[in-house]
N, C-alpha and C positions, 0 to 999 in steps of 0.2 A: 899718653895713656887715655883710653876711651872713658868717657864719663857716663855713668849709669844713672838714668833719670827714674826716680820713684814717684808713684802717684801721691798726691797730697792726702793727708789723713782726712777722715770723714769729719772729724771735729773742726778742721780748718774750713772745709767746704761749707758746713752748716753755719759756721760763725762769720763767714765772709759777707753774707747778706746779699749776694748776687742772685740767689735762687729763692723762689717763694717758699714759705713755710710748708712743711708736709702736712697732709690731712690725716686724720686718724682713720684706720681701716674700718672702724665701726660705721663711718659715713658711707662706705661703699657696699656694705652687706645688703641693705634693703634693695638697692638698685640691682645688684646681682641676682637676688632671689626673685625680684619682679621680672627680670628678663628671662630667667629660667622658666617661671610659671607661664609667661606669655608664649614661649616656644612650645611648651607642652600643650597649651590650649590650641595653638595653631596646628600642631601635628595630630592631635586627637580629633580635630574637626574635619580633617581631610577625608578619612574613610567614611564618615557619615555622609559627606557630600557625594562621594562616589556611589555609595549604596543607594542614595535617593535618586540619583540620575539613572542608575540601572533599573530600579523599580519603575520609574516613570516611563522609560522606553518600552517596557513590556506591558503597560497598562492597557485596558480594553479600549480607551479612547484612541491610542495610537494604532491599535490593530484595526479598529473600524475605519480610521482615516486612510490607512494604507491599502486596505482590501480593495477599494474601488479602483485605484491606480493599477494594482496587480492584476485585477480582472481585465482591465483594458489592455494591459501588456499581453495577457494571455490571448485575448481576442485578436490582437495584432499579429501574434506569432502564428496563428492559423490562417493568415492571409497568404495563401499559397497559390501557385499556378493551378489551373482547372484540372489538369490530368496528373497532378503530383502523386497522389496516392496510387493511382492506377499504374504508374510506371515503376513503383517500388518492386524490388526483387521478391521472390516467393518467400524467402526466410524473413524478410522485413514485414511482409504482409501478414505472416503468422504472428509476429510480435505486435503488429497493429491490432489484430483481432484480440490478442490477450489484453492489450490496453483498453479496448472497448469493453471487454468482459469485466475488468476491474472497475471501470467507471460506472457501470450500470447494474452490477450484480446485486442480488438481494433486494430487500424492500426499499428501493431507491425513492419511490413516491412517498412512503411513510416517513422516511428520514429527512428528505430534502424539501418536501412540499410538492403539491401537484404540479405547479407550473415549472419549477426547476427540475423536478423529476422527469417530466415529459421531455424537456430539452435534453437532459442527459441520456435518456433512452434513445431519442432520435439521433443524438450526436454519436453515440456508440454504434447505432445501426448504420450511419453514414460511413463510419470507419470500416465496418465489416464489408460494406459494399464498395469501398474505395471511391466514394462520392465526395470529392474535395470541395465542390461548390456548395453542397448542402452543409458540409462541416464548417465552412467559413461563415455561412449565414447564421447557423445555430450558435457558433462561438461568439459572434458579435452581439448576441442577445444577453450574454452573461453579465456584462457590466450594468445593463439596464435593470437587473433584478437585485443589485447589491443593496439598495436602500430598503427593499421589502423583505429581505431575508432575516429570519430569526437567528438567535445564537445557536440553536440546535442545528438549523439548516446549514449555517456557515461551518460549524464543526464537522458535520457529516460530509459536506462538499469538500472541505479541506482534506479529510482522510481519503476520499475517493480520488481527488486530484493527485495526492501524494503517491498513492499506489499505482495509478495509471501513468504518472510521470516517470516512475522508475522503469516501467516497461519501455517508454520512449528512450530513456537513458541507455537501456541495454542494446538499442539499435546502433549506437555508435555514431560515427561521422558518416554522413551521406550527402551527396550533392554539395550545396553551399553551406551546410551546417544548419539547415532548417529544423531537422529533427532534434538536434542537440539544443537549439534555442527553445523549442517547445518543451523539451524535458526540463531544462533549467527553470523556465517560467512556471511550469506546472508544479514542480517541487517547491519552489519558493512561495508560490501562492498557497499550495497545500499546507505547508508548515505554518504560514501566517494564519490561515483560516482555522486550521486544526487547533491552534492555541487559544481560540476563542473560549472564554469561560462560560460554561453552561450553567444557568441558574438551576438550583435544585428544585425550586418550586415549579419550573416549567418542564422538568424531565418527566416524560410519560413512560409507562412500563413498556418496554420493547416487545413488539409482537414476535411470536415464534416464527422464525424463517422456515418457509416450506422447503422441503427437499425436492430438488428438481434434477431430472436426468436430461442432459443436453447432448445431442448428437447432431452437429451441423446446425441446420435451421430448425430441427425438431427439438421441442422442449416438452417434457412430460413431468407433471407434478406427481411425486411419489407419496401415496397415502397408505394407511394400513389395509384398507379394502382392496386397493389395486395390488398391493403386495400379496394378499391372500389369493386374489384371482390369478396372478402370475404363478404362484406356487401350485395352484390346481392345474393350470395349463401345463406347467413343466412336469408335474407328476403324471398327467395323462400321456404326454409325449414320451416320457420315459417308459411307461407300461407298454405303449404301442411299439416302441423300438425293441424292447425286450422280447415281446411276442414275435415280432418279425425275425429277430435273430434266432429265436428258438425254432421257428418254422423252417428257416434255412438249414439249421443244424440237424433237424430231424429227417431231412431228405436223404435217403441212403444213396451212396455213390453208385451202387450196383444197378439202380433203377434207371440210370441215365446212360445213354449210348453216345459215344463220341466217334468221330470219323477217323481220327488218328491220335497218336500220342501227344502231338502239339496241342490239339484241341483239349485233351484231357488235362494237360498242365495248365492251360489257360483257364479252364473251368475251375480247377482247384484253387488257383490264385484269386479268381474273382469271388469264389465262395469264402475264402479266408478274409478277403477285404470286406465283404458284406457282414460277416460275423463280427469283425473288429469294429466296424462302424456302428453296428446295431448295439453291441454291448457297451461301447464307449459312450454312445448317445444316451443310453439308459442310465449309466452311472452319472454322467454330467447333469442330466435332468434331475436326478434324485438329489444331487448336491445343491443345485440351484434352487430347487423347491424347498429344501431344508433352510437355506440361507434366506429365502424370501419369507418363510414362516417366522424366523427369528427377527427379521426386519419389521414385519407386521406387528409383532408383539412389542418391539421397542417403540415403534411409532405410536401404538395404542397407549402404552404406558406414559409416553411423553405428553400426549393430549390430555391425560388426566391430571 
């Protein structure tokens, strides 16, 4: 018959004397509470450390220390072969012109300072002319100006680099990836500089940007006086076109003699074309004059 072994009673074990006496649970409670409080303190201190590190990385000191190296990387990215821009396809040349416009449009000298503004103007002009050598030389001057730039100038330069860099980014991959490298460097530098905190005490009231009409190399500033002059010229041209159309229409067909029927049909078609051109020119001139008058009033009210 199998023998069934039962565990010894608890009373026997405690009375045997082989085991140390049990401690009261009251002695363990303070240690347990202290451990729990220490865990809560450790967990609660971690988010504070992370938030402090994040704030410190975006501080103005870190921005100022990194902007110089980013400008040097930007200058190195424009170290291209002498005929690089000239060999770009026509569609990429158009994108390059757009990048030049975004870099130097508006009051660039007022926003970035005289020295930096002149460099940006000449740099954009070199892009429009596909002059790679001049572009490389001007880009190499940007790191030298970093220490003398104000917070306002850095912020304005960052916004312009960011906008122009997106134009380079739209060009895609070309050659050995030079344009893509320029785009990434310009966008990274632009974001860093645009994040510069501008002091409220140094912010000047922005000057009103003059409206300009750009057609190729021609740039004309639009003012209320020039708009009124343009409206007067358009009105005069419209009246002249109307009078010419009326003169052609008042000529009776019976007063003209034609050699044959083909000449008669040709004369009628030419007469109709002249009438259409005359009346359409008069109507378009009137509409343009009306629009210029409204523009002149708007510019005049804006100056006030």
